[in-house]
N, C-alpha and C positions, 0 to 999 in steps of 0.2 A: 688791814692790807696797807703797805707802804708803797708810795710811787714816787719816783724821782723825776721830776719835771726839769730837764737838763737844758739850761740856757746854752746857747751856741757859743757865746764869748765869755771871757773872765768877768769876775764881779765888777771890776772897776769900769767896764764898758757898758754896765746895766744902767740906762737913762730912764728907769721907771721905778715906781714905788713897789719895791719887792714885797713887802708885807701886804699891800693893797692887792696886788696881782694874785699873790698866793691864796688870799681870801676869796677872790672871784674864782680861782681853780678849783678850790675846795667846795664852792657852792655847785659846781657841776659834778661832784663825785657822790657816791652812794654813802649812807651812814656806815661807819667803820672804816672807811678808806681815807687815809691821810696822804694829801699831795704835798710835797716838798720841793721847792725851787732849789736847784743846785748849779754850780758853775764849774766850768773846766779851770784847772790852774792856768796862771798866765803863761804865755809862750811867746817866743821870737816871731814877730810878724802879726801879733794880734792887733796892732794899730791899723792894718790894712783896711779892716771894715769901716772905720771912722773916716779914712781918706776916701774911700769909695762913696761912702754916704754923703760927705760934704760936696762931691762933684756929681750927686744923684746918678751914680753909675753903679749900682749894686747889680752885679753881673754873675755872681756865683764864685768869683775867684776867692772871696773871704771864706766861702764855706769850705772849699777845697783845703785851705790853709788850717782850718779848724779841726780837721779830722783826727790827727793823732792825739791831741789833747782831749777830744771828746771820747775817743776810745779808752783812754787812761780812766776818765772819770766813770765810764760805764762799768769797767772792771772793778772800780773802787765801790761802785753802787751795789754790785753783786755781793762783794766780800763784806759788805756793811748791812746787809740783811734786807735790802729793798726787793719787793717782789716784781717789779718792773721799772722800766726807763721809758720815759716819752721825751723825744727830742722836742723842745719848745718851738723851734723855728719850722715855719710851715714848708720849707723847701727840703726838709729831712736830711741836713748834713750829719754824717757820721753814723747813721742808722745801719746801713749794710756792714760797715767795719765793725760796729758794736755786736752785731749779730754773729760775727765770726769769732768772737772771744768769750762770750758768756751764755749761760743756759737760760737766764731769766728772759721774758718778752722785751724786745726793744722796738718801740713803736714810733712810726713816723707820721706825723699829721697829714702830709699830702697823700701818701699812699692809702692810708687808712680812710680819709674822708672821700677821696675819688672812688673808692670801692663801695663804701656807704651809699654814696649819692647814685652810683650805677645800679643799685639794687632797687631804687625808687624812680628812677628817671633814665631815659634813653639818650637825651642830649643835654650835655652839661656845660655851662659857661663858667669861665674863670675871670676873676679881677685881680690885679696886682698893683703895688703902689706905684712902680716906675716902668717906663717903657724898657729900660735895660733888663728887667725881670722877664720880659716876653720870650726871647729866644732860649734863655736858661730854663724856663718852666716847660717849653715845648720839648727840650732835650730830656728832661726829668720824665715826663709823660711817655716819650718814646721808650725810654729805658724800662720803664714798668709796664709797657703795653697797653696803655690807656689813652693814648693820643686820638684814637679813632672815636672815642666818646665825647670829646671836646669840641664844641663848635667854634669857639675862638677864645682867645685871652686878651683882654683889654686893661688899660691902666687908668687909675684916677688921677695920676700926676701929683700925688701928695706924699711927702716924706720930710723928715727933718725934726728939729726940736719943737717943744711946746704943742704937741699934737692935741692935747687935751682942750686947748683953746680954740681949736679948729673943729670941734665935734659936729657942730651945725653943718658946716661946709662939707666936711667928709661924708656926712649923712646924705645930704642933698646930692652931692657928686655921685655917690655909690648907688643910691636909689635911681637916678637917672641912667647911669651906666648899665645897671642890671636890666632896666626896662629896654634899653637898646640891644643888649645882648638876646633878649626874648623876642623882640621885634625883628631885628636884623638877621639873626642866625637861628632862630627856633630853638634856642635854649629853654629847657624845661625845668632846670635847676641851676643854681649858681653857688660856687665856691669862692669866697673871698680869700685870698692869701695875704700874707703880711700880717701876722699875729699882733704886731705892736699897734696896729691900726684897728683892726677887726678881729678879735673882740675886745681888745684891752681899752679901746677908746669908743667905739662904737659897737653896740650890740647887734649881732646878726638878726636878732628877732625884730629888731625896728626896721631893718632894711627889708626883711621878709614881708612885714606889714605893709611897708610903703610901695614895694615893688609888686606885690602879689604873686610871688613865685617862691618855691622853697629856697632859702638860703641857709647853707650849712655852716655851724660853728666848728671849725677845725679843732679847737681846744676840748670842747664838751665831748665831740665824737671821739677823740683819741683817749680821753680819760675813760669814757664808758667802755670802749673796746679794750683798753688795758686791763679793766677790772674783769670784764668777760674772759679774757685770756687766762688770768690768775685763777679765777673762780673755776673754770672748766678745764684746766691743766693744759691750755694751748700755748705753744711757743713755736718760734721759728724752726723749720725742719733742718735736722742735721745733714740731710742730703742736699738741701739748697745752700745751707750755710755751714759746711763742714768745719768743725771748731777745733783749733789748735790749743794746747795746754800752755797758755801764756800768763805772765803776771804783769802788773802794772810796770814794774821796774824793767821789764824788758823792752819797754817802749822809750826808755831814755838811755839805755846802754848804747855805747858806741863800739864798732869793730876797729 
């Protein structure tokens, strides 16, 4: 089984060890599954993410600009023999669009993990890197009908370069924040969004041990769910996502 783990931004914007992260992702997969990191082609406006990040103002705008390039890459993945595509970003950019153009499963970490958590807990807390993520995350939760499951969304106020050097700080702040969510809001499980930080820098298992509450790993949950979809023949419903017969080049043609 081959799964494309699709980065939201072009390769030049990847400020992480691609080989190291790919090794981590494959450690979550079952024997016989190969997870490969992929990138959309560069596109006009791809610099917006870096500008927003420099201002600590990641508010979802960059995700909206990414969508056409992500859809083209999802079409490419199906044409090149991948069995499923997982959007690497935990805010699911391009997932709904991708489901409208391919038959293979297209998986979003937010939607997948919130539903997994909802099978094991009634009240879910969420952490995000920046305050600007909070209203965006609430909108996404309302769109997928899961806002009622979430007790609150809180931020660790950490983002930027050299995150590996801040592992201890991120761990301590995250554990404290998760404990606050449990104490103040009655959260019974927690989902940390912002995969560049958790799990790429800090292991959710360490947060779970420190906070004493289930903490879900968005990457591992998504990979195992994608495997289940492929193994069981599950895919997005054609009634929910009626698919047009389009090719990648249709997304670059002009009228």
